[in-house]
PAZAPA-4460 file (N, C-alpha, C; in steps of 0.05 Angstrom, whole numbers, plus 32768, in hexadecimal, padded with zeros to 4 digits):
% residues 178
    n_x    n_y    n_z   ca_x   ca_y   ca_z    c_x    c_y    c_z   seq   type   mol
   7EDB   81DD   7F4E   7ECD   81CA   7F5F   7EE2   81B9   7F6D     1      M     A
   7EE0   81B6   7F87   7EF2   81A6   7F97   7EEC   8188   7F94     2      R     A
   7F00   8178   7F96   7EFD   815B   7F92   7F06   814C   7FAA     3      A     A
   7EF7   8138   7FB2   7EFF   8127   7FC8   7EF3   810B   7FC3     4      C     A
   7F03   80F6   7FC6   7EFA   80DB   7FC1   7F01   80C9   7FD9     5      W     A
   7EF1   80B5   7FDC   7EF7   80A0   7FF0   7EF6   8086   7FE2     6      Q     A
   7F0B   8076   7FE6   7F0D   805C   7FD8   7F15   8047   7FED     7      K     A
   7F08   8030   7FEC   7F0D   801A   7FFD   7F18   8003   7FED     8      T     A
   7F2E   7FF8   7FF5   7F3A   7FE1   7FE8   7F3C   7FCB   7FFE     9      V     A
   7F2F   7FB4   7FF9   7F31   7F9E   800C   7F43   7F89   8000    10      S     A
   7F56   7F80   8010   7F69   7F6C   8007   7F69   7F54   801A    11      M     A
   7F66   7F3B   800F   7F68   7F24   8020   7F85   7F21   802A    12      P     A
   7F88   7F17   8043   7FA2   7F13   804D   7FAF   7EFB   803F    13      T     A
   7FC9   7EFD   803C   7FD7   7EE8   802D   7FD7   7ECD   803C    14      S     A
   7FD6   7ECD   8056   7FD7   7EB4   8065   7FBB   7EA8   8069    15      S     A
   7FA6   7EB7   8067   7F8B   7EAD   806C   7F7C   7EA9   8052    16      I     A
   7F7A   7EBD   8042   7F6B   7EBC   8029   7F7E   7EBE   8012    17      C     A
   7F87   7EA8   8007   7F9B   7EA8   7FF2   7F8E   7EAA   7FD6    18      R     A
   7F9A   7EBB   7FC6   7F91   7EBC   7FAA   7F9F   7EA6   7F9B    19      R     A
   7F90   7E96   7F8C   7F9B   7E7F   7F7E   7FAC   7E88   7F67    20      K     A
   7FC4   7E7D   7F66   7FD6   7E83   7F50   7FD7   7E6A   7F3E    21      V     A
   7FCE   7E6D   7F26   7FCC   7E56   7F14   7FE8   7E4F   7F09    22      T     A
   7FEB   7E36   7F00   8004   7E2E   7EF4   800C   7E3F   7EDC    23      N     A
   7FF7   7E47   7ECC   7FFC   7E58   7EB5   8008   7E73   7EBE    24      K     A
   7FFD   7E7E   7ED3   8007   7E98   7EDD   8024   7E94   7EE8    25      R     A
   8029   7E7E   7EF6   8044   7E79   7F00   8058   7E78   7EE9    26      R     A
   8051   7E6A   7ED3   8063   7E69   7EBC   8068   7E84   7EB0    27      R     A
   8052   7E94   7EAE   8055   7EAF   7EA3   8068   7EC0   7EB4    28      L     A
   8064   7EBF   7ECF   8074   7ECF   7EE1   8090   7EC5   7EE1    29      V     A
   8095   7EAB   7EE1   80B0   7EA1   7EE3   80C0   7EA7   7EC9    30      S     A
   80B2   7EAB   7EB3   80BF   7EB1   7E9A   80C7   7ECE   7E97    31      G     A
   80BE   7EDF   7EA8   80C3   7EFB   7EA6   80DD   7F02   7EB5    32      L     A
   80EC   7F16   7EAB   8103   7F1F   7EB9   80FB   7F33   7ECE    33      Q     A
   8107   7F30   7EE5   8101   7F43   7EFB   810F   7F5D   7EF6    34      E     A
   8101   7F73   7EFE   810D   7F8D   7EFD   810B   7F98   7F19    35      K     A
   8121   7F9C   7F26   8121   7FA6   7F42   8117   7FC3   7F42    36      Q     A
   8102   7FC8   7F51   80F6   7FE2   7F53   8100   7FF2   7F6B    37      M     A
   8105   7FE3   7F80   810E   7FF0   7F99   811C   7FDC   7FAB    38      A     A
   812D   7FE6   7FBC   813A   7FD5   7FCF   813C   7FE4   7FE9    39      R     A
   8132   7FD8   7FFE   8132   7FE3   8019   8141   7FD0   802C    40      I     A
   8151   7FDB   803D   815F   7FCB   8051   8156   7FD5   806C    41      T     A
   814E   7FC3   807E   8146   7FCA   8099   8156   7FBA   80AD    42      A     A
   815F   7FC7   80C2   816F   7FBA   80D7   8163   7FC1   80F2    43      K     A
   815D   7FAB   8101   8153   7FAF   811C   8168   7FBC   812D    44      L     A
   8162   7FD2   813B   8176   7FE0   814B   8172   7FDB   8168    45      T     A
   815D   7FE6   8174   8158   7FE3   8191   813B   7FDB   8195    46      T     A
   8136   7FC7   81A6   811B   7FBF   81AB   810D   7FB6   8191    47      G     A
   80F9   7FC6   8188   80EB   7FC0   816F   80F0   7FD6   815B    48      M     A
   8102   7FE8   8161   8108   7FFE   814E   8119   7FF3   8137    49      A     A
   8114   7FFD   811F   8121   7FF4   8107   812C   800C   80F8    50      V     A
   8145   800B   80F0   8151   801F   80DF   814D   8016   80C2    51      Q     A
   8141   8027   80B1   813A   801F   8096   8149   8031   8083    52      I     A
   8153   8026   806C   8162   8036   8059   815D   802B   803D    53      S     A
   815D   803E   802A   815D   8036   800E   8178   803D   8001    54      N     A
   818C   8044   8011   81A6   804C   8007   81A9   806A   8003    55      G     A
   8193   8078   8000   8194   8095   7FFD   8187   80A3   8014    56      R     A
   8173   8096   8021   8165   80A2   8037   8163   808E   804D    57      H     A
   8163   8098   8066   8160   8087   807D   8147   8090   808D    58      D     A
   8138   807D   8098   8122   8083   80A9   811F   806C   80BD    59      W     A
   810C   806F   80CF   8108   805D   80E5   80EC   8052   80E6    60      K     A
   80E9   8039   80EE   80D0   802D   80F4   80D1   8022   8110    61      G     A
   80BA   801F   811D   80B9   8014   8138   809D   800A   813D    62      D     A
   8099   7FFE   8153   807F   7FF5   815C   8075   8007   8173    63      E     A
   805B   8009   8177   8051   8018   818E   805A   800C   81A8    64      P     A
   805A   801C   81BD   8062   8014   81D8   8050   7FFD   81E1    65      I     A
   8036   7FFD   81DA   8023   7FE9   81E2   802B   7FCD   81D9    66      A     A
   803A   7FCA   81C4   8042   7FB0   81BA   8060   7FAB   81BD    67      V     A
   806D   7FBA   81CE   8089   7FB5   81D4   809D   7FC7   81C6    68      G     A
   8094   7FDA   81B6   80A6   7FEC   81A8   80AB   8005   81B9    69      G     A
   80BA   8018   81AE   80BF   8031   81BC   80B1   8049   81AD    70      T     A
   80A2   8043   8198   8093   8057   8189   80A4   806E   817F    71      D     A
   80BD   8067   8175   80CF   807C   816B   80CB   8080   814D    72      T     A
   80B8   8072   8141   80B3   8075   8124   8099   8068   811E    73      G     A
   8090   806B   8105   8077   805E   80FC   8079   8040   80FE    74      P     A
   8062   8033   8103   8062   8016   8103   8060   800C   80E6    75      D     A
   8064   7FF2   80E1   8065   7FE7   80C6   804D   7FEE   80B5    76      P     A
   8035   7FED   80C0   801D   7FF3   80B0   801D   8011   80AA    77      Y     A
   8026   8022   80BC   8027   803F   80B6   803C   8045   80A0    78      E     A
   8052   8036   80A0   8065   8039   808B   805A   8031   8070    79      L     A
   804B   801B   8070   803E   8012   8057   802A   8027   804D    80      L     A
   8019   8031   805F   8005   8045   8057   8012   805F   804F    81      L     A
   8029   8066   805B   8038   807D   8053   8042   807B   8036    82      G     A
   804B   8063   802F   8054   805F   8014   803D   8062   8000    83      S     A
   8026   8056   8007   800E   8058   7FF7   8005   8075   7FF4    84      L     A
   8004   8084   800A   7FFB   809F   8009   800E   80B1   7FF9    85      A     A
   8028   80AE   7FFC   803B   80BD   7FED   8038   80B7   7FCF    86      A     A
   8036   809E   7FC8   8033   8095   7FAC   801A   80A1   7FA0    87      C     A
   8004   80A0   7FAF   7FEB   80AB   7FA5   7FEE   80C9   7F9F    88      T     A
   7FF9   80D8   7FB2   7FFD   80F5   7FAE   800E   80FB   7F95    89      C     A
   8024   80ED   7F92   8037   80F1   7F7C   802A   80E9   7F61    90      V     A
   801B   80D4   7F61   800E   80CB   7F48   7FF9   80DF   7F3F    91      T     A
   7FE9   80E9   7F52   7FD4   80FD   7F4B   7FE1   8117   7F42    92      I     A
   7FF6   8120   7F50   8004   8138   7F49   8011   8136   7F2D    93      A     A
   801D   811F   7F28   8029   811A   7F0D   8015   811B   7EF7    94      G     A
   7FFD   810F   7EFC   7FE8   810F   7EE8   7FDE   812C   7EE4    95      Y     A
   7FDA   813B   7EF9   7FD0   8156   7EF7   7FE4   8168   7EE8    96      C     A
   7FFE   8164   7EED   8012   8174   7EDF   8013   816C   7EC2    97      R     A
   8012   8152   7EBC   8012   8149   7EA0   7FFB   8154   7E90    98      F     A
   7FE3   8154   7E9D   7FCB   815D   7E8F   7FC6   817B   7E93    99      K     A
   7FD9   8188   7EA1   7FD7   81A5   7EA6   7FBD   81AD   7EB5   100      K     A
   7FB6   819C   7EC9   7F9F   81A1   7EDA   7FA9   81B0   7EF2   101      L     A
   7F9D   81C8   7EF7   7FA6   81D7   7F0E   7F9C   81CB   7F29   102      P     A
   7FAF   81C5   7F3A   7FA7   81BB   7F55   7FB6   81CB   7F6A   103      F     A
   7FAA   81CE   7F81   7FB6   81DD   7F96   7FC4   81CB   7FAA   104      E     A
   7FB7   81B4   7FB0   7FC3   81A2   7FC3   7FB6   8186   7FC0   105      S     A
   7FC5   8172   7FC9   7FBB   8156   7FCA   7FC0   814B   7FE5   106      I     A
   7FAC   8141   7FF3   7FAF   8135   800D   7FA2   811A   800C   107      T     A
   7FB1   8106   8016   7FA6   80EB   8017   7FA7   80E1   8034   108      T     A
   7F93   80D3   803C   7F92   80C6   8056   7F8A   80A9   8052   109      T     A
   7F9A   8097   805D   7F94   807B   805A   7F90   806F   8076   110      Y     A
   7F7C   805D   8078   7F77   804E   8091   7F79   8031   808A   111      D     A
   7F84   8022   809D   7F87   8005   809A   7F77   7FF7   80B0   112      F     A
   7F68   7FE2   80A9   7F58   7FD4   80BD   7F58   7FB6   80B5   113      A     A
   7F54   7FA6   80CA   7F4F   7F89   80C5   7F33   7F84   80CD   114      K     A
   7F23   7F79   80BB   7F07   7F75   80BF   7F02   7F57   80C0   115      I     A
   7EF6   7F4E   80D5   7EF1   7F31   80D8   7EDB   7F29   80C4   116      H     A
   7EDF   7F13   80B7   7ECC   7F08   80A4   7EC3   7EED   80AD   117      A     A
   7EAE   7EEC   80BD   7EA5   7ED3   80C9   7E9D   7EBF   80B4   118      E     A
   7E93   7EC8   809E   7E8A   7EB5   8089   7E9B   7EB7   8070   119      D     A
   7EB5   7EB9   8074   7EC7   7EBC   805D   7ECA   7EA1   804F   120      C     A
   7EBD   7E9E   8038   7EBE   7E85   8029   7ED9   7E7F   801D   121      K     A
   7EE9   7E94   8018   7F03   7E90   800B   7F19   7E8C   8020   122      E     A
   7F13   7E8D   8039   7F28   7E8B   804E   7F2F   7E6E   8054   123      C     A
   7F49   7E69   8058   7F53   7E4F   8060   7F4A   7E48   807C   124      D     A
   7F49   7E5C   808D   7F41   7E58   80A9   7F2A   7E6C   80AF   125      M     A
   7F11   7E64   80A9   7EFB   7E77   80AC   7EF7   7E81   80C9   126      P     A
   7F00   7E72   80DD   7EFD   7E7B   80F8   7F10   7E91   80FF   127      D     A
   7F26   7E94   80EF   7F39   7EA9   80F4   7F3A   7EBD   80DC   128      R     A
   7F27   7EBA   80CA   7F28   7ECA   80B1   7F22   7EE7   80B6   129      G     A
   7F31   7EF8   80A7   7F2C   7F14   80A7   7F36   7F20   808D   130      F     A
   7F2C   7F37   8087   7F33   7F46   806F   7F42   7F5F   8077   131      I     A
   7F58   7F64   806B   7F67   7F7D   8070   7F5C   7F92   805D   132      E     A
   7F56   7FA9   8068   7F48   7FBE   8058   7F57   7FD8   805B   133      K     A
   7F5C   7FE5   8044   7F69   7FFF   8043   7F54   8012   8038   134      I     A
   7F4F   8028   8046   7F3B   803C   803E   7F4B   8056   8039   135      T     A
   7F46   8063   8023   7F53   807C   801D   7F40   8093   801C   136      S     A
   7F4A   80AA   8024   7F3B   80C3   8020   7F4F   80D6   8012   137      Q     A
   7F49   80DC   7FF9   7F5B   80EC   7FE9   7F4D   8107   7FE3   138      V     A
   7F5B   811C   7FEA   7F50   8137   7FE5   7F62   8146   7FD2   139      H     A
   7F57   814D   7FBB   7F66   815C   7FA7   7F5A   8178   7FA5   140      I     A
   7F69   818C   7FAC   7F5F   81A7   7FAC   7F67   81B4   7F91   141      E     A
   7F53   81BD   7F83   7F57   81CA   7F69   7F3D   81CF   7F5B   142      G     A
   7F3E   81DD   7F45   7F26   81E3   7F36   7F24   81CF   7F1F   143      D     A
   7F13   81BB   7F22   7F10   81A5   7F0E   7EF3   81A4   7F04   144      F     A
   7EF0   819F   7EEA   7ED5   819A   7EE1   7ECD   817D   7EE7   145      D     A
   7EB4   8176   7EE0   7EAA   815B   7EE7   7EBA   8144   7EDA   146      E     A
   7EC1   8147   7EC1   7ED0   8132   7EB4   7EEC   812F   7EC0   147      S     A
   7EF9   8145   7EC7   7F13   8144   7ED4   7F11   8137   7EEF   148      Q     A
   7EFC   813D   7EFE   7EF8   8130   7F18   7EF5   8112   7F15   149      Q     A
   7EE6   810A   7F01   7EE1   80ED   7EFC   7EFC   80DF   7EF6   150      K     A
   7F0C   80EC   7EE5   7F26   80E0   7EDE   7F39   80DF   7EF5   151      R     A
   7F3A   80F5   7F05   7F4B   80F5   7F1C   7F43   80E0   7F31   152      L     A
   7F29   80DB   7F33   7F20   80C6   7F45   7F2B   80AB   7F3C   153      A     A
   7F2E   80A7   7F22   7F3A   808E   7F18   7F58   808D   7F1D   154      Q     A
   7F65   80A4   7F1B   7F82   80A6   7F1E   7F8A   809F   7F3B   155      I     A
   7F78   80A4   7F4E   7F7D   809E   7F6A   7F87   8081   7F6E   156      V     A
   7F7C   806E   7F5E   7F83   8052   7F60   7F9A   804A   7F4E   157      T     A
   7FA7   805C   7F40   7FBB   8055   7F2C   7FD7   8057   7F36   158      R     A
   7FDC   805E   7F4F   7FF8   805F   7F58   8003   8043   7F5A   159      C     A
   801D   803F   7F54   8029   8025   7F54   8026   8015   7F6E   160      P     A
   8028   8023   7F85   8026   8015   7F9E   8009   800B   7FA2   161      V     A
   7FF6   801B   7F9B   7FDA   8013   7F9D   7FD5   7FFA   7F8B   162      H     A
   7FDF   7FFB   7F73   7FDC   7FE4   7F61   7FE8   7FCB   7F6C   163      K     A
   8000   7FCD   7F77   800E   7FB6   7F83   7FFD   7FAA   7F9A   164      T     A
   7FF3   7FBB   7FAC   7FE4   7FB1   7FC2   7FC9   7FA5   7FB9   165      L     A
   7FBC   7FB2   7FA6   7FA2   7FA8   7F9C   7FA5   7F8E   7F8D   166      A     A
   7FBA   7F8A   7F7E   7FBD   7F72   7F6E   7FCD   7F5C   7F7B   167      H     A
   7FD9   7F62   7F91   7FE9   7F4E   7F9F   8005   7F4C   7F95   168      G     A
   8015   7F3F   7FA4   8032   7F3D   7F9E   803B   7F21   7FA4   169      V     A
   804E   7F17   7F94   805A   7EFD   7F99   8072   7F01   7FAA   170      E     A
   8074   7EF3   7FC1   808B   7EF5   7FD3   809F   7EDE   7FCD   171      F     A
   80B8   7EE5   7FCF   80CD   7ED1   7FCF   80DE   7ED7   7FE7   172      E     A
   80DB   7EC7   7FFC   80E8   7ECD   8016   8101   7EBB   8019   173      D     A
   8117   7EC7   8021   8130   7EB9   8026   813B   7EC1   8041   174      N     A
   8146   7EAF   8050   8153   7EB5   806A   816F   7EA9   806A   175      A     A
   8181   7EB8   8076   819D   7EAE   8079   81A4   7EAF   8097   176      T     A
   81B6   7E9D   809F   81BD   7E9C   80BB   81DC   7E99   80BD   177      F     A
   81E7   7EA4   80D2   8204   7EA1   80D8   8207   7E90   80F1   178      N     A
***
């Protein structure tokens, strides 16, 4: 039996709809040691094009021509969705291999939208309030029974990038100048 799921995750924007961080949570977070999971360096090259590197691989990001870029690479939201899509595929494949579930292919499609919320009670600025929404379409090709399909539908949301986006992230921004 073929499996296909659609999942929608709505996330409030950090500048409009803020999730309250309690003092207790701050103390818990500040007491933990950080473990660096990834480091990316990006350098603006020409116009709005950006050269991106993790030290082992190099790639490019850019903005569409309509907003002043040269469209020589994916825009920032496409890069974000690409990370999410890749993570979802790898997580599902890893689970299938671990459980010895035969699968033929895994395809993920993610869409990003900003939805205006005229009556957003949690928004700081309700006249400008909107909700950012990511919708996924995950297609797993293979012969799965009903219980395997149910479990795989849960695994779709278990990739680390998905969890980070769904639960939010704490930013620590620093700028230096010469």
